[in-house]
LOPA-246545 format. One record per residue (C-alpha): residue number from 1; x, y, z. Coordinates in nm, 2 decimals. Example, Ala and Ser with C-alpha at 12.3 -4.5 7.8 and 13.67 -1.06 7.14 Angstrom:
! LOPA-246545
+------+--------+--------+--------+
: resi :     c1 :     c2 :     c3 :
+------+--------+--------+--------+
:    1 :   1.23 :  -0.45 :   0.78 :
:    2 :   1.37 :  -0.11 :   0.71 :
+------+--------+--------+--------+
***
This chain:
! LOPA-246545
+------+--------+--------+--------+
: resi :     c1 :     c2 :     c3 :
+------+--------+--------+--------+
:    1 :   0.00 :   0.00 :   0.00 :
:    2 :   0.14 :   0.34 :  -0.10 :
:    3 :   0.17 :   0.57 :   0.20 :
:    4 :   0.07 :   0.94 :   0.20 :
:    5 :   0.33 :   1.17 :   0.05 :
:    6 :   0.56 :   1.36 :   0.30 :
:    7 :   0.71 :   1.67 :   0.14 :
:    8 :   1.04 :   1.81 :   0.26 :
:    9 :   0.89 :   2.14 :   0.34 :
:   10 :   0.53 :   2.27 :   0.38 :
:   11 :   0.49 :   2.65 :   0.44 :
:   12 :   0.31 :   2.73 :   0.76 :
:   13 :   0.02 :   2.96 :   0.77 :
:   14 :  -0.10 :   3.13 :   1.08 :
:   15 :  -0.45 :   3.20 :   0.95 :
:   16 :  -0.42 :   3.58 :   0.96 :
:   17 :  -0.22 :   3.63 :   0.64 :
:   18 :  -0.51 :   3.71 :   0.41 :
:   19 :  -0.68 :   3.93 :   0.67 :
:   20 :  -0.37 :   4.14 :   0.71 :
:   21 :  -0.32 :   4.16 :   0.33 :
:   22 :  -0.68 :   4.29 :   0.30 :
:   23 :  -0.60 :   4.55 :   0.57 :
:   24 :  -0.30 :   4.66 :   0.37 :
:   25 :  -0.51 :   4.71 :   0.07 :
:   26 :  -0.77 :   4.90 :   0.28 :
:   27 :  -0.49 :   5.12 :   0.41 :
:   28 :  -0.43 :   5.23 :   0.05 :
:   29 :  -0.06 :   5.16 :   0.07 :
:   30 :   0.08 :   4.87 :  -0.13 :
:   31 :   0.43 :   4.99 :  -0.19 :
:   32 :   0.70 :   4.95 :   0.07 :
:   33 :   0.74 :   5.11 :   0.41 :
:   34 :   0.38 :   5.12 :   0.51 :
:   35 :   0.22 :   5.04 :   0.85 :
:   36 :   0.29 :   4.67 :   0.84 :
:   37 :   0.65 :   4.73 :   0.74 :
:   38 :   0.69 :   4.95 :   1.05 :
:   39 :   0.53 :   4.68 :   1.27 :
:   40 :   0.79 :   4.43 :   1.14 :
:   41 :   1.08 :   4.67 :   1.18 :
:   42 :   0.98 :   4.74 :   1.54 :
:   43 :   0.93 :   4.38 :   1.63 :
:   44 :   1.27 :   4.28 :   1.48 :
:   45 :   1.45 :   4.56 :   1.66 :
:   46 :   1.28 :   4.47 :   1.99 :
:   47 :   1.36 :   4.10 :   1.96 :
:   48 :   1.72 :   4.14 :   1.84 :
:   49 :   1.82 :   4.45 :   2.01 :
:   50 :   1.96 :   4.57 :   1.68 :
:   51 :   1.99 :   4.95 :   1.63 :
:   52 :   1.80 :   4.92 :   1.30 :
:   53 :   1.60 :   4.65 :   1.12 :
:   54 :   1.51 :   4.70 :   0.75 :
:   55 :   1.29 :   4.46 :   0.56 :
:   56 :   1.43 :   4.36 :   0.22 :
:   57 :   1.28 :   4.15 :  -0.06 :
:   58 :   1.52 :   3.87 :   0.02 :
:   59 :   1.81 :   3.77 :   0.23 :
:   60 :   2.01 :   3.79 :  -0.09 :
:   61 :   1.92 :   4.16 :  -0.11 :
:   62 :   2.03 :   4.22 :   0.25 :
:   63 :   2.36 :   4.06 :   0.17 :
:   64 :   2.40 :   4.27 :  -0.14 :
:   65 :   2.33 :   4.58 :   0.07 :
:   66 :   2.59 :   4.46 :   0.32 :
:   67 :   2.85 :   4.43 :   0.05 :
:   68 :   2.79 :   4.80 :  -0.04 :
:   69 :   2.79 :   4.91 :   0.33 :
:   70 :   3.12 :   4.75 :   0.41 :
:   71 :   3.27 :   4.91 :   0.11 :
:   72 :   3.37 :   4.62 :  -0.10 :
:   73 :   3.58 :   4.72 :  -0.40 :
:   74 :   3.74 :   4.52 :  -0.68 :
:   75 :   4.01 :   4.29 :  -0.54 :
:   76 :   3.89 :   4.31 :  -0.17 :
:   77 :   3.87 :   3.97 :   0.00 :
:   78 :   3.59 :   3.83 :   0.21 :
:   79 :   3.65 :   3.53 :   0.43 :
:   80 :   3.35 :   3.28 :   0.44 :
:   81 :   3.27 :   2.91 :   0.43 :
:   82 :   3.24 :   2.73 :   0.10 :
:   83 :   2.95 :   2.53 :   0.25 :
:   84 :   2.68 :   2.79 :   0.21 :
:   85 :   2.42 :   2.92 :  -0.04 :
:   86 :   2.54 :   3.10 :  -0.35 :
:   87 :   2.41 :   3.44 :  -0.23 :
:   88 :   2.66 :   3.45 :   0.05 :
:   89 :   2.94 :   3.48 :  -0.20 :
:   90 :   2.75 :   3.63 :  -0.50 :
:   91 :   2.66 :   3.95 :  -0.30 :
:   92 :   3.03 :   4.03 :  -0.27 :
:   93 :   3.14 :   3.92 :  -0.61 :
:   94 :   2.89 :   4.16 :  -0.76 :
:   95 :   3.10 :   4.44 :  -0.60 :
:   96 :   3.42 :   4.30 :  -0.74 :
:   97 :   3.51 :   4.12 :  -0.41 :
:   98 :   3.69 :   3.78 :  -0.39 :
:   99 :   3.54 :   3.52 :  -0.16 :
:  100 :   3.81 :   3.33 :   0.03 :
:  101 :   3.69 :   3.00 :   0.15 :
:  102 :   3.81 :   2.82 :   0.46 :
:  103 :   3.70 :   2.49 :   0.60 :
:  104 :   3.41 :   2.41 :   0.84 :
:  105 :   3.40 :   2.26 :   1.18 :
:  106 :   3.33 :   1.89 :   1.23 :
:  107 :   3.06 :   1.95 :   1.50 :
:  108 :   2.84 :   2.23 :   1.37 :
:  109 :   2.94 :   2.25 :   0.99 :
:  110 :   3.00 :   2.62 :   1.06 :
:  111 :   3.31 :   2.81 :   0.95 :
:  112 :   3.61 :   2.69 :   1.15 :
:  113 :   3.70 :   3.01 :   1.34 :
:  114 :   4.05 :   2.87 :   1.41 :
:  115 :   4.13 :   2.89 :   1.03 :
:  116 :   4.02 :   3.25 :   0.98 :
:  117 :   4.32 :   3.44 :   1.10 :
:  118 :   4.56 :   3.26 :   0.88 :
:  119 :   4.35 :   3.35 :   0.57 :
:  120 :   4.37 :   3.72 :   0.64 :
:  121 :   4.58 :   3.92 :   0.39 :
:  122 :   4.62 :   4.30 :   0.33 :
:  123 :   4.33 :   4.27 :   0.09 :
:  124 :   4.08 :   4.12 :   0.35 :
:  125 :   3.79 :   4.35 :   0.42 :
:  126 :   3.53 :   4.14 :   0.60 :
:  127 :   3.44 :   3.80 :   0.76 :
:  128 :   3.10 :   3.64 :   0.68 :
:  129 :   3.01 :   3.37 :   0.93 :
:  130 :   2.71 :   3.16 :   0.82 :
:  131 :   2.50 :   3.01 :   1.10 :
:  132 :   2.43 :   2.67 :   0.95 :
:  133 :   2.10 :   2.50 :   1.04 :
:  134 :   2.03 :   2.78 :   1.30 :
:  135 :   2.33 :   2.69 :   1.51 :
:  136 :   2.56 :   2.97 :   1.59 :
:  137 :   2.92 :   3.01 :   1.48 :
:  138 :   3.18 :   3.08 :   1.75 :
:  139 :   3.11 :   3.45 :   1.74 :
:  140 :   3.33 :   3.57 :   2.03 :
:  141 :   3.64 :   3.44 :   1.86 :
:  142 :   3.53 :   3.58 :   1.52 :
:  143 :   3.45 :   3.92 :   1.66 :
:  144 :   3.79 :   3.93 :   1.84 :
:  145 :   3.97 :   3.85 :   1.52 :
:  146 :   3.78 :   4.11 :   1.33 :
:  147 :   3.85 :   4.37 :   1.60 :
:  148 :   4.23 :   4.30 :   1.60 :
:  149 :   4.25 :   4.32 :   1.22 :
:  150 :   4.00 :   4.61 :   1.17 :
:  151 :   3.76 :   4.39 :   0.97 :
:  152 :   3.38 :   4.41 :   0.93 :
:  153 :   3.16 :   4.12 :   1.02 :
:  154 :   2.85 :   4.04 :   0.83 :
:  155 :   2.64 :   3.76 :   0.98 :
:  156 :   2.46 :   3.54 :   0.73 :
:  157 :   2.18 :   3.44 :   0.96 :
:  158 :   1.94 :   3.33 :   0.68 :
:  159 :   1.87 :   3.01 :   0.88 :
:  160 :   1.92 :   3.17 :   1.22 :
:  161 :   1.60 :   3.36 :   1.30 :
:  162 :   1.51 :   3.30 :   1.67 :
:  163 :   1.84 :   3.12 :   1.74 :
:  164 :   2.09 :   3.26 :   1.99 :
:  165 :   2.46 :   3.26 :   2.08 :
:  166 :   2.53 :   3.29 :   2.46 :
:  167 :   2.19 :   3.45 :   2.49 :
:  168 :   2.23 :   3.70 :   2.20 :
:  169 :   2.00 :   3.67 :   1.90 :
:  170 :   2.19 :   3.57 :   1.58 :
:  171 :   2.22 :   3.85 :   1.34 :
:  172 :   2.27 :   4.11 :   1.62 :
:  173 :   2.63 :   4.04 :   1.69 :
:  174 :   2.83 :   4.15 :   1.38 :
:  175 :   2.83 :   4.49 :   1.23 :
:  176 :   2.55 :   4.37 :   1.00 :
:  177 :   2.32 :   4.07 :   1.01 :
:  178 :   2.09 :   3.93 :   0.75 :
:  179 :   1.77 :   3.72 :   0.79 :
:  180 :   1.57 :   3.52 :   0.54 :
:  181 :   1.19 :   3.48 :   0.53 :
:  182 :   1.19 :   3.25 :   0.23 :
:  183 :   0.91 :   2.99 :   0.23 :
:  184 :   1.16 :   2.72 :   0.35 :
:  185 :   1.25 :   2.92 :   0.66 :
:  186 :   1.10 :   2.91 :   1.01 :
:  187 :   0.91 :   3.24 :   0.96 :
:  188 :   0.81 :   3.32 :   0.61 :
:  189 :   0.67 :   3.58 :   0.37 :
:  190 :   0.72 :   3.37 :   0.05 :
:  191 :   1.02 :   3.57 :  -0.05 :
:  192 :   1.16 :   3.82 :   0.19 :
:  193 :   1.45 :   3.91 :   0.42 :
:  194 :   1.58 :   4.17 :   0.66 :
:  195 :   1.90 :   4.36 :   0.72 :
:  196 :   2.00 :   4.42 :   1.08 :
:  197 :   2.23 :   4.73 :   1.12 :
:  198 :   2.42 :   4.69 :   1.45 :
:  199 :   2.69 :   4.94 :   1.37 :
:  200 :   2.53 :   5.28 :   1.41 :
:  201 :   2.78 :   5.44 :   1.17 :
:  202 :   2.61 :   5.25 :   0.88 :
:  203 :   2.25 :   5.33 :   0.97 :
:  204 :   2.18 :   5.63 :   0.76 :
:  205 :   2.36 :   5.50 :   0.46 :
:  206 :   2.17 :   5.17 :   0.49 :
:  207 :   1.84 :   5.36 :   0.45 :
:  208 :   1.97 :   5.54 :   0.15 :
:  209 :   2.10 :   5.23 :  -0.03 :
:  210 :   1.77 :   5.05 :   0.03 :
:  211 :   1.57 :   5.34 :  -0.12 :
:  212 :   1.74 :   5.34 :  -0.46 :
:  213 :   2.02 :   5.56 :  -0.34 :
:  214 :   1.79 :   5.84 :  -0.23 :
:  215 :   1.71 :   6.00 :   0.11 :
:  216 :   1.34 :   5.93 :   0.07 :
:  217 :   1.32 :   5.77 :   0.42 :
:  218 :   1.44 :   6.10 :   0.57 :
:  219 :   1.20 :   6.29 :   0.36 :
:  220 :   0.91 :   6.07 :   0.47 :
:  221 :   1.01 :   6.15 :   0.83 :
:  222 :   1.01 :   6.52 :   0.76 :
:  223 :   1.39 :   6.55 :   0.81 :
:  224 :   1.45 :   6.70 :   0.46 :
:  225 :   1.22 :   6.91 :   0.25 :
:  226 :   1.27 :   6.70 :  -0.07 :
:  227 :   1.45 :   6.38 :  -0.15 :
:  228 :   1.71 :   6.32 :  -0.42 :
:  229 :   1.99 :   6.09 :  -0.54 :
:  230 :   2.25 :   6.06 :  -0.27 :
:  231 :   2.45 :   5.74 :  -0.32 :
:  232 :   2.45 :   5.41 :  -0.51 :
:  233 :   2.16 :   5.18 :  -0.42 :
:  234 :   1.87 :   4.99 :  -0.56 :
:  235 :   1.51 :   4.90 :  -0.48 :
:  236 :   1.57 :   4.66 :  -0.20 :
:  237 :   1.25 :   4.71 :   0.00 :
:  238 :   0.95 :   4.47 :  -0.03 :
:  239 :   0.60 :   4.57 :  -0.09 :
:  240 :   0.35 :   4.62 :   0.19 :
:  241 :   0.16 :   4.29 :   0.11 :
:  242 :   0.48 :   4.10 :   0.18 :
:  243 :   0.52 :   4.28 :   0.51 :
:  244 :   0.15 :   4.21 :   0.60 :
:  245 :   0.21 :   3.84 :   0.54 :
:  246 :   0.53 :   3.85 :   0.75 :
:  247 :   0.36 :   4.03 :   1.04 :
:  248 :   0.11 :   3.75 :   1.07 :
:  249 :   0.41 :   3.51 :   1.11 :
:  250 :   0.60 :   3.72 :   1.35 :
:  251 :   0.30 :   3.73 :   1.58 :
:  252 :   0.33 :   3.35 :   1.60 :
:  253 :   0.71 :   3.34 :   1.64 :
:  254 :   0.71 :   3.18 :   1.98 :
:  255 :   0.46 :   2.91 :   1.89 :
:  256 :   0.64 :   2.83 :   1.56 :
:  257 :   0.98 :   2.80 :   1.73 :
:  258 :   0.84 :   2.59 :   2.02 :
:  259 :   0.66 :   2.34 :   1.79 :
:  260 :   0.96 :   2.31 :   1.55 :
:  261 :   1.19 :   2.23 :   1.85 :
:  262 :   0.95 :   1.96 :   1.96 :
:  263 :   0.97 :   1.80 :   1.61 :
:  264 :   1.35 :   1.83 :   1.61 :
:  265 :   1.37 :   1.67 :   1.96 :
:  266 :   1.15 :   1.38 :   1.85 :
:  267 :   1.38 :   1.31 :   1.55 :
:  268 :   1.68 :   1.33 :   1.78 :
:  269 :   1.54 :   1.07 :   2.02 :
:  270 :   1.43 :   0.84 :   1.74 :
:  271 :   1.77 :   0.85 :   1.57 :
:  272 :   1.98 :   0.78 :   1.88 :
:  273 :   2.00 :   0.40 :   1.82 :
:  274 :   2.12 :   0.45 :   1.46 :
:  275 :   2.40 :   0.68 :   1.59 :
:  276 :   2.49 :   0.43 :   1.86 :
:  277 :   2.52 :   0.16 :   1.59 :
:  278 :   2.77 :   0.39 :   1.40 :
:  279 :   2.55 :   0.42 :   1.10 :
:  280 :   2.48 :   0.80 :   1.12 :
:  281 :   2.58 :   1.11 :   1.31 :
:  282 :   2.31 :   1.33 :   1.46 :
:  283 :   2.35 :   1.72 :   1.48 :
:  284 :   2.57 :   1.85 :   1.76 :
:  285 :   2.46 :   2.16 :   1.94 :
:  286 :   2.73 :   2.34 :   2.15 :
:  287 :   2.64 :   2.43 :   2.50 :
:  288 :   2.65 :   2.80 :   2.43 :
:  289 :   2.41 :   2.78 :   2.14 :
:  290 :   2.03 :   2.79 :   2.14 :
:  291 :   1.92 :   2.66 :   1.80 :
:  292 :   1.59 :   2.72 :   1.63 :
:  293 :   1.52 :   2.38 :   1.48 :
:  294 :   1.55 :   2.52 :   1.13 :
:  295 :   1.65 :   2.17 :   1.00 :
:  296 :   1.72 :   1.82 :   1.10 :
:  297 :   2.00 :   1.65 :   0.92 :
:  298 :   2.21 :   1.34 :   0.96 :
:  299 :   2.56 :   1.26 :   0.84 :
:  300 :   2.58 :   0.91 :   0.68 :
:  301 :   2.87 :   0.70 :   0.79 :
:  302 :   3.15 :   0.60 :   0.56 :
:  303 :   3.05 :   0.32 :   0.32 :
:  304 :   2.68 :   0.42 :   0.31 :
:  305 :   2.60 :   0.54 :  -0.04 :
:  306 :   2.38 :   0.85 :  -0.01 :
:  307 :   2.21 :   0.81 :  -0.35 :
:  308 :   2.08 :   0.47 :  -0.25 :
:  309 :   1.93 :   0.63 :   0.06 :
:  310 :   1.77 :   0.91 :  -0.14 :
:  311 :   1.63 :   0.67 :  -0.39 :
:  312 :   1.47 :   0.47 :  -0.11 :
:  313 :   1.29 :   0.78 :   0.01 :
:  314 :   1.19 :   0.87 :  -0.34 :
:  315 :   1.02 :   0.53 :  -0.38 :
:  316 :   0.81 :   0.62 :  -0.08 :
:  317 :   0.74 :   0.97 :  -0.20 :
:  318 :   0.91 :   1.13 :   0.10 :
:  319 :   1.11 :   1.46 :   0.05 :
:  320 :   1.45 :   1.38 :   0.19 :
:  321 :   1.73 :   1.58 :   0.03 :
:  322 :   2.10 :   1.67 :   0.03 :
:  323 :   2.22 :   2.03 :   0.06 :
:  324 :   2.47 :   2.26 :  -0.09 :
:  325 :   2.72 :   2.18 :  -0.36 :
:  326 :   3.03 :   2.35 :  -0.21 :
:  327 :   3.09 :   2.68 :  -0.37 :
:  328 :   3.46 :   2.62 :  -0.43 :
:  329 :   3.38 :   2.32 :  -0.65 :
:  330 :   3.13 :   2.51 :  -0.87 :
:  331 :   3.20 :   2.67 :  -1.20 :
:  332 :   3.15 :   3.02 :  -1.07 :
:  333 :   3.34 :   2.94 :  -0.75 :
:  334 :   3.65 :   2.84 :  -0.95 :
:  335 :   3.62 :   3.16 :  -1.15 :
:  336 :   3.55 :   3.42 :  -0.89 :
:  337 :   3.69 :   3.29 :  -0.56 :
:  338 :   3.98 :   3.11 :  -0.40 :
:  339 :   4.03 :   2.87 :  -0.12 :
:  340 :   4.27 :   2.90 :   0.17 :
:  341 :   4.40 :   2.57 :   0.28 :
:  342 :   4.23 :   2.23 :   0.26 :
:  343 :   3.85 :   2.21 :   0.25 :
:  344 :   3.84 :   1.84 :   0.34 :
:  345 :   3.56 :   1.86 :   0.59 :
:  346 :   3.35 :   2.06 :   0.35 :
:  347 :   3.40 :   1.81 :   0.08 :
:  348 :   3.34 :   1.51 :   0.30 :
:  349 :   3.02 :   1.63 :   0.48 :
:  350 :   2.86 :   1.78 :   0.16 :
:  351 :   2.87 :   1.42 :   0.02 :
:  352 :   2.71 :   1.25 :   0.32 :
:  353 :   2.45 :   1.49 :   0.46 :
:  354 :   2.08 :   1.41 :   0.44 :
:  355 :   1.81 :   1.65 :   0.54 :
:  356 :   1.48 :   1.52 :   0.68 :
:  357 :   1.13 :   1.67 :   0.65 :
:  358 :   1.06 :   1.93 :   0.92 :
:  359 :   0.76 :   2.16 :   0.91 :
:  360 :   0.47 :   2.26 :   1.14 :
:  361 :   0.19 :   2.00 :   1.11 :
:  362 :   0.43 :   1.70 :   1.06 :
:  363 :   0.29 :   1.41 :   1.26 :
:  364 :   0.49 :   1.19 :   1.49 :
:  365 :   0.37 :   0.89 :   1.29 :
:  366 :   0.52 :   1.06 :   0.98 :
:  367 :   0.85 :   1.12 :   1.16 :
:  368 :   0.85 :   0.75 :   1.26 :
:  369 :   0.79 :   0.65 :   0.90 :
:  370 :   1.09 :   0.87 :   0.79 :
:  371 :   1.32 :   0.72 :   1.05 :
:  372 :   1.21 :   0.36 :   0.97 :
:  373 :   1.29 :   0.41 :   0.60 :
:  374 :   1.62 :   0.57 :   0.69 :
:  375 :   1.70 :   0.28 :   0.92 :
:  376 :   1.62 :   0.02 :   0.66 :
:  377 :   1.82 :   0.20 :   0.39 :
:  378 :   2.14 :   0.23 :   0.59 :
:  379 :   2.12 :  -0.11 :   0.76 :
:  380 :   2.10 :  -0.28 :   0.42 :
:  381 :   2.42 :  -0.13 :   0.29 :
+------+--------+--------+--------+
***
C-alpha cells in the first residue's frame, strides 16, 4: 500500500495572512514602508536589540546591501565558508570582491574560526560567518579576530531567525546581520528578508542604499524638504503585502519555534539508536548555542551510499534531500573565488549529509515513518 506523500517542506500559515493583506489594501498603501513594514521593523528591533532593522525583498538583497555598506571594491577579499548558499558569495562578487573559502568545523558545519586568521591578507575586508541550520558560529572568537584586524563582520543568519549565541540573537552580533523569510525558513513571507544594522555608523547609509540611493526615508520623516539621489543603491524594499504576510508570522514566532523544537527533539530521540550503531551522526549543538530547529540533518557513515538512501525515500514519495554543492567546486566558485588551505571537511560532509522533512503539522507517525525508512536503507548497505 502506497503511503501518503511527505514533502520536505510545507509552508506554515498562521491563518491571519489574508486578513492582514486585506487590511494593507484597505490602508491604501501597497508599496514599501507602510504600517505593516513599520510593525515588522519594530518587532525585529525589539527582539534582536539591533539598532535598525530594514525589511528587504530577500536575504540575498540584504547581503548585497551589506557588501555595499562594508565598502567592497574590486580585489577586496571576504572570508567565508564554501559550504553555504550561493548568495553569501555572490553578493560580494557583484561588487568585485573575492570570496576566500576556509573549511568548516566537524561538529556544527559552521566556519572553523581557528582557520580564519591565517586566511587574512592585506586585501581582506570582511568576515562572513554563516549560521548553518540555525546553530551559531563561534562569534566571540570571530569578533575578536575582526577587531584586532580592523575587519567588518556580516552575519549570514538566513537560517538563524530566533536562534541565539550565549543568549544573544543571531544577526545582532556582527556589524551587520541578514535574515531570510523565504518559504523554506521558520518564519516566512514567501520571498523576503531583513538587514540588521548593528553598527550605528552604517545606519543612515543603509536607508539610502535601500531606497534606490535616495534620502526618501528621511524625507518621509520630515527630516529633509525633498528627496534626491545621494548614493548608489537599488530598490531593496519589499511591498506592503509581503510585510503584512510576514507580520502574521512574527506574531506566531514563539509558537512556531516551540513546535519546531518539539519536532526536532523527536527526530533526535528516534535516531539515537542509529547513531549508537555507528550508521549515522546526529546534529551537535554546542552548550553556548540555542538553536531554532531550522532543519534536522544526519551525516551518513563511511561506506553508506547517499544516493541509495535518497532513492529509497523517493520510492516512498518522501522529501528527503541533500544540501549545498560547495561553492569552491562550482564553475563560478572556481572563476571568482579562491580557497585557503584544505577544505576536506566541507568536501566530506557535503557528500554524506541528508536532510529530513521538518515543518509545522508534521505528525509523529510521519516522523517515525521517515526514521524507519532511513533505518532500513542504511542497515542494508
